VOKOLPA-805623 format. One line per field, with one value per residue (C-alpha): residue number from 1; x, y, z. Coordinates in steps of 0.1 Angstrom, whole numbers, m for minus. Example, Ala and Ser with C-alpha at 12.3 -4.5 7.8 and 13.67 -1.06 7.14 Angstrom:
BEGIN
pos	[1/2] $
c1	[123/137] $
c2	[m45/m11] $
c3	[78/71] $
! end
This chain:
BEGIN
pos	[1/2/3/4/5/6/7/8/9/10/11/12/13/14/15/16/17/18/19/20/21/22/23/24/25/26/27/28/29/30/31/32/33/34/35/36/37/38/39/40/41/42/43/44/45/46/47/48/49/50/51/52/53/54/55/56/57/58/59/60/61/62/63/64/65/66/67/68/69/70/71/72/73/74/75/76/77/78/79/80/81/82/83/84/85/86/87/88/89/90/91/92/93/94/95/96/97/98/99/100/101/102/103/104/105/106/107/108/109/110/111/112/113/114/115/116/117/118/119/120/121/122/123/124/125/126/127/128/129/130/131/132/133/134/135/136/137/138/139/140/141/142/143/144/145/146/147/148/149/150/151/152/153/154/155/156/157/158/159/160/161/162/163/164/165/166/167/168/169/170/171/172/173/174/175/176/177/178/179/180/181/182/183/184/185/186/187/188/189/190/191/192/193/194/195/196/197/198/199/200/201/202/203/204/205/206/207/208/209/210/211/212/213/214/215/216/217/218/219/220/221/222/223/224/225/226/227/228/229/230/231/232/233/234/235/236/237/238/239/240/241/242/243/244/245/246/247/248/249/250/251/252/253/254/255/256/257/258/259/260/261/262/263/264/265/266/267/268/269/270/271/272/273/274/275/276/277/278/279/280/281/282/283/284/285/286/287/288/289/290/291/292/293/294/295/296/297/298/299/300/301/302/303/304/305/306/307/308/309/310/311/312/313/314/315/316/317/318/319/320/321/322/323/324/325/326/327/328/329/330/331/332/333/334/335/336/337/338/339/340/341/342/343/344/345/346/347/348/349/350/351/352/353/354/355/356/357/358/359/360/361/362] $
c1	[45/14/m19/m48/m72/m103/m122/m131/m128/m140/m123/m91/m81/m45/m47/m58/m37/m26/m52/m47/m62/m56/m40/m63/m81/m80/m90/m97/m75/m91/m68/m33/m1/32/26/51/32/61/92/115/92/71/46/27/m10/m38/m76/m86/m54/m59/m40/m39/m22/0/24/14/26/7/14/m2/m22/m7/m28/m36/m45/m46/m12/3/m12/m2/34/36/23/48/81/88/119/100/74/100/115/82/62/84/116/107/138/132/153/171/160/133/139/118/89/85/54/40/41/21/m6/m5/m9/m41/m56/m51/m67/m96/m102/m111/m138/m174/m204/m208/m172/m159/m134/m113/m110/m101/m75/m59/m58/m42/m15/m7/m4/18/42/40/48/73/55/70/38/57/63/31/m3/m18/m37/m53/m62/m77/m99/m112/m118/m138/m160/m161/m175/m208/m214/m208/m212/m234/m261/m261/m263/m295/m308/m302/m267/m243/m207/m176/m140/m108/m128/m107/m124/m113/m128/m121/m115/m105/m97/m72/m74/m79/m78/m87/m91/m118/m109/m146/m177/m214/m241/m278/m299/m335/m363/m354/m321/m301/m303/m278/m293/m267/m231/m209/m171/m146/m108/m84/m54/m27/m11/m13/m31/m67/m71/m96/m88/m54/m72/m101/m88/m82/m116/m135/m117/m130/m165/m164/m152/m180/m206/m193/m200/m237/m238/m243/m236/m214/m244/m258/m224/m225/m261/m257/m222/m210/m172/m154/m118/m111/m79/m75/m39/m47/m39/m72/m76/m111/m118/m131/m124/m158/m153/m118/m132/m158/m133/m111/m138/m140/m165/m152/m174/m174/m195/m204/m179/m152/m158/m154/m123/m106/m113/m102/m69/m63/m70/m45/m18/m22/m21/9/28/20/34/68/97/112/142/154/148/178/170/195/171/139/141/118/121/90/94/64/67/104/103/86/105/129/150/158/195/203/234/241/249/263/262/224/217/202/207/200/184/208/183/181/218/229/208/227/205/222/208/212/244/241/210/209/183/178/156/125/127/112/117/141/158/152/181/182/194/164/140/154] $
c2	[m32/m46/m32/m44/m71/m56/m78/m114/m134/m168/m200/m213/m250/m259/m282/m254/m229/m199/m171/m138/m104/m69/m55/m62/m92/m122/m159/m184/m215/m250/m279/m286/m285/m268/m244/m224/m191/m171/m183/m202/m195/m223/m219/m244/m235/m250/m247/m212/m194/m164/m156/m119/m97/m70/m48/m68/m100/m130/m136/m153/m127/m118/m130/m105/m118/m106/m122/m103/m70/m74/m83/m51/m31/m48/m50/m40/m62/m93/m83/m80/m114/m131/m115/m94/m114/m145/m161/m195/m210/m243/m254/m246/m215/m202/m227/m245/m225/m227/m265/m264/m245/m267/m298/m284/m271/m303/m323/m298/m301/m337/m331/m338/m338/m373/m383/m401/m387/m418/m414/m377/m386/m409/m382/m358/m383/m389/m351/m346/m372/m358/m322/m333/m312/m311/m317/m309/m274/m268/m278/m297/m320/m290/m275/m308/m310/m275/m282/m313/m292/m263/m283/m295/m261/m239/m261/m291/m268/m246/m275/m285/m251/m257/m242/m258/m264/m257/m264/m250/m232/m213/m184/m158/m125/m93/m61/m30/m51/m72/m109/m115/m149/m161/m192/m198/m223/m229/m212/m219/m209/m205/m204/m191/m215/m216/m233/m209/m174/m169/m155/m157/m166/m174/m173/m189/m185/m206/m188/m204/m177/m179/m145/m143/m108/m108/m71/m82/m101/m78/m65/m100/m114/m82/m86/m122/m111/m85/m111/m135/m107/m94/m128/m122/m86/m74/m38/m31/m27/m61/m77/m62/m75/m109/m121/m130/m134/m153/m162/m195/m195/m232/m227/m195/m192/m197/m201/m215/m246/m268/m275/m262/m228/m226/m234/m208/m182/m192/m181/m144/m126/m99/m69/m46/m21/m13/16/m8/m28/3/14/m20/m22/14/6/m26/m10/18/m7/m27/4/17/m17/m19/16/11/7/m22/m26/9/2/0/m32/m24/3/m17/m39/m31/m50/m60/m86/m107/m107/m111/m141/m161/m146/m169/m139/m129/m121/m132/m121/m111/m138/m124/m159/m159/m121/m123/m91/m104/m84/m58/m44/m76/m86/m53/m59/m91/m118/m145/m169/m207/m223/m237/m216/m203/m184/m191/m172/m192/m213/m195/m160/m136/m110/m76/m52/m15/m22/m45/m17/8] $
c3	[m152/m170/m182/m161/m174/m191/m215/m207/m239/m226/m215/m232/m231/m227/m257/m280/m300/m280/m280/m297/m290/m277/m246/m216/m231/m208/m209/m180/m184/m186/m180/m166/m186/m192/m221/m241/m239/m254/m272/m248/m219/m205/m177/m157/m163/m143/m141/m131/m141/m163/m195/m205/m230/m216/m236/m266/m251/m238/m201/m170/m152/m119/m90/m62/m27/9/14/m15/m4/32/21/2/32/55/35/m1/m2/7/m18/m45/m37/m36/m64/m87/m91/m71/m54/m37/m10/m15/20/44/66/95/87/119/130/95/97/129/111/81/103/118/86/67/96/97/60/64/90/83/107/120/116/147/172/166/128/132/158/133/107/132/142/105/99/129/115/80/90/118/144/179/199/231/217/198/214/185/209/227/193/182/213/207/171/178/201/177/148/163/180/150/119/126/142/111/88/106/98/61/56/31/42/21/33/18/m9/m34/m53/m78/m87/m107/m86/m104/m135/m116/m107/m70/m53/m18/2/28/55/63/50/54/28/33/1/m4/m12/m49/m39/m61/m46/m17/14/43/45/75/71/95/92/113/128/148/171/209/211/200/186/158/150/136/108/101/68/55/64/52/19/17/26/m2/m27/m17/m18/m52/m67/m57/m69/m33/m23/7/28/18/25/60/65/50/58/93/99/126/135/152/173/183/197/217/254/274/311/316/337/309/272/260/275/262/227/229/240/210/185/179/157/134/137/107/88/52/55/66/35/13/32/28/m9/m15/3/m16/m50/m41/m32/m64/m86/m67/m70/m107/m113/m97/m121/m101/m124/m111/m74/m50/m31/m3/8/8/39/68/102/121/148/139/101/100/124/96/67/47/37/74/77/41/23/m13/m38/m70/m87/m87/m87/m51/m31/4/32/44/69/90/84/98/129/136/120/99/74/79/68/33/25/m11/m30/m67/m92/m99/m130/m161/m146/m163/m141/m157/m157/m164/m199/m205/m195/m219] $
! end
């Protein structure tokens, strides 16, 4: 458990002496290096990380994100293995569908208005090889055709109206004295005549399932809208008025007669209100505070697992077994349901992390 960040003390360069201060003070990291932040504990620090003092000790401030919050909501055991005592697999497990999405995202990141179909096709082919995507199983080609129709319809037209495009934009903000991070696949910004004051924002998020239900991603994109609006000092009402949100489902099942109509049907607007913004942030703050208050060293991990068909199908810990040599407890919930981990799969505590015991906590 750590105290929340409170007082911003400025930027800290990785080449400087370690900062000192009081609990709650934090500094934004400048540079990229392995730094011994405490005795015998090195951390890889990069631009944008935050150092903070908690329990009178200098640590890297935990990063909160929609993924972290939704993991907590879905399964406390997975949350523990990913964020509290992170155990990493020695081989990929249940990642085939993720590679499909990565292939598309990395191709889309290189798109610009005016770029030729042929050059983008070459990029796609390279990414399919890089990620070893089975194109007979996953419709990368159909998704590509939709994307090449999506861009001029939703991006190029807005650029002609004066919008500025950002791709794969990572941002950080402070919510309830915690560090939150997010990543926007695609966002468009319209500034006032002074060129500095933001007027309108359009957010697009790419999702790769076959279904095209925007409601499933409403909490995530509303959180992103809040984070963008907060950077401008906007109220929840102003966020609702000034930020449009869309989900693009390039792999979704569509039954129209032509590619353009299939593309249009793959783009869903996320309708939300100012009250929705308030509700999402209230929920997320409650989750973070609750997670921070749990004495994890006293939790019985065998009782934490929760099975949900969709989430578990992508979980590396599905059907995993206890490994006393590494301190990994496995997932009894899914093992008892008949799932089994891949042969040779092993989970190791991430380098630089010390597994806390009951004795340590006393």
